[in-house]
C-alpha positions as CSV (number, residue, x, y, z in Angstrom):
1,M,0.0,0.0,0.0
2,G,1.4,3.4,-1.0
3,K,1.9,6.3,1.4
4,E,-1.0,8.6,2.2
5,Y,-1.0,12.3,1.7
6,I,-0.7,14.3,5.0
7,I,-1.0,18.1,5.3
8,Y,-0.1,19.9,8.6
9,L,-2.0,23.2,9.3
10,I,0.3,25.4,11.3
11,D,-1.9,28.3,12.6
12,T,-1.0,31.2,14.8
13,D,-4.6,31.7,15.9
14,K,-6.5,30.1,18.8
15,Y,-8.1,27.6,16.4
16,A,-6.9,26.4,13.0
17,S,-9.3,27.5,10.3
18,P,-12.2,25.1,9.5
19,F,-12.2,26.6,6.1
20,D,-8.7,25.5,5.3
21,I,-9.4,22.1,6.9
22,N,-12.3,21.6,4.6
23,M,-10.4,22.8,1.5
24,S,-7.5,20.4,2.3
25,V,-9.8,17.4,2.6
26,D,-11.7,18.4,-0.6
27,S,-8.3,18.7,-2.4
28,G,-7.5,15.0,-1.8
29,Y,-5.4,14.9,1.4
30,D,-5.9,11.7,3.3
31,H,-5.1,13.3,6.7
32,V,-5.2,16.9,7.9
33,H,-3.5,17.6,11.3
34,C,-3.9,21.0,13.0
35,F,-1.6,22.9,15.3
36,S,-3.0,26.1,16.8
37,N,-1.5,29.0,18.8
38,V,1.8,28.3,17.1
39,E,4.7,30.6,18.0
40,P,7.7,31.0,15.7
41,E,9.9,29.2,18.2
42,D,7.6,26.2,18.0
43,V,8.1,25.7,14.3
44,K,11.5,24.0,13.9
45,N,10.5,20.9,16.0
46,L,7.1,20.6,14.3
47,V,8.5,20.8,10.8
48,Q,11.5,18.5,11.4
49,D,9.3,15.9,13.1
50,A,7.1,16.0,10.0
51,I,9.9,15.7,7.5
52,F,12.2,13.2,9.1
53,S,9.6,10.7,10.2
54,R,8.6,9.8,6.6
55,G,12.0,9.6,5.0
56,V,13.1,11.4,1.9
57,K,10.6,9.7,-0.4
58,G,7.8,10.3,2.1
59,C,8.3,14.1,1.8
60,Q,6.5,14.0,-1.5
61,Y,3.4,12.9,0.4
62,T,3.7,15.6,3.0
63,A,2.8,19.4,2.9
64,L,2.5,22.3,5.3
65,F,-0.2,25.0,5.3
66,I,0.7,28.2,7.3
67,G,-2.2,30.4,8.3
68,G,-3.4,32.9,10.9
69,S,-4.8,36.4,11.2
70,D,-1.6,38.0,12.6
71,L,0.3,38.6,9.4
72,P,3.6,39.6,10.9
73,K,3.6,36.5,13.1
74,V,2.5,34.3,10.2
75,L,5.4,35.6,8.1
76,Q,7.8,34.8,11.0
77,V,6.4,31.3,11.2
78,L,7.0,31.0,7.4
79,E,10.6,32.0,7.8
80,E,11.2,29.5,10.6
81,A,9.6,26.7,8.5
82,K,11.9,27.5,5.6
83,K,14.9,27.4,7.9
84,A,13.8,24.1,9.4
85,M,14.1,22.3,6.0
86,V,17.1,20.0,5.7
87,P,17.7,19.0,2.1
88,P,16.8,16.5,0.8
89,F,14.1,16.4,3.5
90,E,11.9,19.2,2.0
91,V,8.2,19.6,1.7
92,P,6.1,22.3,0.1
93,I,4.7,25.1,2.1
94,M,1.5,26.9,1.3
95,I,0.9,30.3,3.0
96,D,-2.6,31.9,3.0
97,P,-3.2,33.9,6.1
98,R,-7.0,33.6,6.8
99,G,-7.5,33.3,3.0
100,A,-6.0,36.8,2.4
101,Y,-3.6,35.7,-0.4
102,T,-6.0,33.7,-2.5
103,T,-8.8,36.3,-2.0
104,A,-6.5,39.1,-3.1
105,A,-5.3,37.0,-6.1
106,A,-8.9,36.3,-7.2
107,A,-10.0,40.0,-6.7
108,V,-7.1,41.4,-8.8
109,A,-7.4,38.7,-11.4
110,K,-11.2,39.4,-11.8
111,T,-10.5,43.2,-11.9
112,E,-7.8,42.8,-14.5
113,E,-10.0,40.6,-16.6
114,A,-12.8,43.2,-16.6
115,L,-10.4,46.1,-17.4
116,V,-8.7,44.2,-20.2
117,E,-12.1,43.6,-21.8
118,M,-12.7,47.3,-21.6
119,G,-9.4,48.3,-23.2
120,G,-6.5,47.1,-21.0
121,F,-5.0,47.0,-17.5
122,E,-1.5,48.4,-18.1
123,G,-1.2,51.9,-16.5
124,K,-4.6,51.8,-15.0
125,N,-5.2,53.4,-11.6
126,I,-6.4,51.0,-9.0
127,T,-7.7,52.4,-5.7
128,I,-7.8,49.8,-2.9
129,L,-10.1,51.0,-0.2
130,A,-9.2,49.9,3.3
131,G,-6.1,48.6,1.6
132,T,-3.8,48.3,4.6
133,G,-5.0,44.9,5.7
134,P,-3.5,41.6,4.3
135,V,-5.9,41.5,1.3
136,G,-5.4,45.1,0.4
137,Q,-1.6,44.9,0.7
138,V,-1.4,41.9,-1.6
139,A,-3.9,43.4,-4.0
140,A,-1.6,46.4,-4.3
141,I,1.5,44.3,-4.9
142,L,-0.2,42.2,-7.6
143,S,-1.8,45.2,-9.3
144,A,1.6,46.9,-9.5
145,K,3.4,43.8,-10.7
146,S,0.8,43.4,-13.5
147,G,1.3,47.0,-14.7
148,G,-1.3,48.8,-12.7
149,N,-0.9,51.9,-10.6
150,P,-2.3,51.1,-7.1
151,L,-3.3,53.4,-4.3
152,I,-4.2,52.1,-0.8
153,S,-6.4,54.0,1.6
154,S,-6.8,53.8,5.3
155,R,-8.7,55.7,8.0
156,K,-5.3,56.7,9.3
157,F,-3.0,58.6,7.0
158,D,0.2,57.5,8.8
159,R,-0.8,53.9,8.5
160,A,-1.5,54.2,4.7
161,K,1.8,56.0,4.2
162,G,3.9,53.6,6.2
163,I,2.5,50.5,4.5
164,A,2.7,52.0,1.0
165,E,6.3,53.0,1.5
166,R,7.2,49.6,2.9
167,L,5.6,47.7,0.1
168,S,7.2,50.0,-2.5
169,Q,10.6,49.4,-1.1
170,E,10.3,45.7,-0.3
171,Y,8.8,44.7,-3.7
172,Q,10.4,47.4,-5.9
173,I,7.1,48.8,-7.0
174,H,5.2,52.1,-6.6
175,V,2.2,52.2,-4.3
176,R,0.4,55.5,-3.7
177,Y,-1.5,56.2,-0.5
178,A,-4.3,58.4,0.9
179,Q,-6.5,58.8,4.0
180,G,-10.0,57.5,3.6
181,A,-11.8,58.2,6.8
182,N,-15.0,59.8,5.4
183,A,-16.9,60.2,2.1
184,E,-15.0,63.2,0.9
185,E,-11.6,61.5,1.6
186,I,-12.9,58.4,-0.2
187,Y,-13.8,60.5,-3.2
188,E,-10.4,62.2,-3.2
189,A,-8.7,58.8,-3.1
190,S,-10.8,57.5,-5.9
191,K,-11.3,60.4,-8.2
192,D,-8.6,59.3,-10.7
193,A,-9.3,55.6,-10.3
194,D,-10.1,53.3,-13.3
195,A,-11.0,50.5,-10.8
196,I,-11.9,50.4,-7.2
197,I,-11.3,47.3,-5.0
198,A,-13.1,47.4,-1.6
199,A,-11.0,45.4,0.7
200,G,-12.6,46.2,4.0
201,K,-14.0,44.2,6.9
202,A,-17.2,42.3,6.6
203,G,-20.3,44.3,7.2
204,Y,-18.8,47.7,6.5
205,Q,-19.7,50.0,3.6
206,L,-16.7,51.8,2.2
207,I,-18.2,53.7,-0.8
208,S,-21.7,55.0,-1.4
209,K,-23.6,55.5,-4.6
210,G,-23.5,59.2,-4.0
211,T,-19.7,59.2,-4.0
212,M,-19.5,56.9,-7.1
213,E,-21.9,59.2,-9.0
214,R,-19.2,61.9,-8.7
215,L,-16.5,59.6,-10.2
216,D,-16.3,60.1,-13.9
217,R,-13.3,57.9,-14.6
218,F,-13.8,54.6,-12.8
219,K,-15.3,51.7,-14.8
220,V,-14.9,48.6,-12.5
221,A,-15.7,48.0,-8.8
222,A,-14.8,44.8,-6.9
223,D,-15.9,44.0,-3.4
224,I,-14.7,41.3,-1.1
225,N,-17.4,41.8,1.6
226,A,-20.4,39.5,1.4
227,V,-21.9,40.6,4.7
228,P,-24.5,43.4,4.5
229,P,-24.0,46.3,4.4
230,L,-21.7,45.5,1.5
231,G,-18.5,47.4,0.8
232,V,-19.8,49.0,-2.4
233,E,-23.3,50.3,-2.2
234,G,-25.6,48.8,-4.9
235,L,-23.1,46.1,-6.0
236,G,-24.7,42.6,-5.5
237,S,-22.6,39.8,-4.0
238,L,-23.4,37.6,-7.0
239,D,-22.7,40.3,-9.6
240,D,-20.0,39.0,-12.1
241,K,-19.0,41.9,-14.4
242,E,-22.6,43.2,-14.2
243,E,-23.5,46.9,-14.8
244,F,-24.7,47.9,-11.3
245,M,-24.7,51.7,-12.1
246,P,-24.7,53.4,-15.5
247,G,-21.3,52.7,-17.1
248,K,-20.0,51.0,-14.0
249,I,-19.2,47.2,-14.0
250,G,-19.4,45.4,-10.7
251,I,-17.7,42.2,-9.3
252,G,-19.3,41.0,-6.1
253,A,-17.9,39.1,-3.2
254,L,-19.4,35.8,-4.1
255,A,-18.1,36.0,-7.7
256,I,-14.6,36.7,-6.2
257,G,-15.1,34.0,-3.6
258,D,-15.9,31.4,-6.2
259,L,-12.6,32.0,-7.9
260,K,-10.8,32.2,-4.6
261,L,-12.2,28.7,-3.7
262,K,-11.1,27.2,-7.0
263,T,-7.7,28.9,-6.6
264,E,-7.0,27.5,-3.2
265,K,-8.2,24.0,-4.1
266,N,-6.0,24.0,-7.2
267,A,-3.1,25.3,-5.2
268,L,-3.4,22.5,-2.6
269,K,-3.5,19.9,-5.3
270,N,-0.6,21.5,-7.2
271,I,1.8,21.6,-4.3
272,K,1.7,17.8,-3.8
273,G,5.1,16.3,-4.5
274,T,6.9,19.7,-4.9
275,T,9.1,21.8,-2.7
276,G,9.4,25.5,-2.0
277,V,6.8,28.1,-1.0
278,F,3.4,28.7,-2.6
279,S,2.4,32.3,-1.9
280,F,0.2,35.1,-3.4
281,E,2.1,35.3,-6.7
282,E,1.5,31.6,-7.4
283,A,-2.1,32.0,-6.4
284,Y,-2.5,34.9,-8.8
285,D,-1.1,32.8,-11.7
286,I,-3.7,30.1,-10.9
287,S,-6.5,32.6,-10.7
288,K,-5.6,34.0,-14.1
289,E,-5.2,30.5,-15.6
290,L,-8.7,29.5,-14.3
291,L,-10.2,32.6,-15.8
292,A,-8.5,31.9,-19.2
293,K,-9.7,28.3,-19.2
294,R,-13.3,29.5,-18.5
295,K,-13.1,31.8,-21.5
296,E,-11.9,29.0,-23.8
297,K,-15.0,26.9,-23.0
């Protein structure tokens, strides 16, 4: 009998995510084992117990999934997991902090697809409202790397400025920033946008119809919030490149979520038998491939 596939969920939160457990099972893993409240100093022993116990050949049947809502700590855990590998004892690592990476990948891929159909993505201004969280930060990185010109907003100017400058330096891109604490500031942050991605918390409206009616340039709005009130007023969760206002195309949270689910599932399948780290750039490639295949049908 051959070896069975095992994935270890290493989570910094109190509980490992049931979402990621379900996705792992549905992606064909025979066993899913969860470790919660993981601190960076815990990682070396966990990883080396996982890789050494199955032998070199057994590593191809083993994978790690790193998650949690505390992004800095999650990234520390990732670094410790990478350092714990002892070639040729190496297993793949997927990182998706509370789904932020696959959600951002899906949101930007859908936004890019819509803009390309309307003339192109290169050089387009992308305003990412509430863009200082994990989803917004990754959306800014991916937008810039794909030729867009992202801007992130935050209720606090210093936070937007600090994160934009860090991302710009770390990834060798240019991310603009603005304060967005009220309707007038949201308008100012969005007045030159070709597309708006609402990356805020569930149940929090970021931009109103009144504000959008004042925006002459923007063509596409995408929203990751499926909990009323939605992030973009008037944009339905199920909308998938639907005209939700005159001349404005909307991509709702459930349309983004459907692509996010498929992206995560494909990623979990694809990492089997590989090595290295699967992060947001790989997720973005999968999201775009899935959209391209759908067009071919």
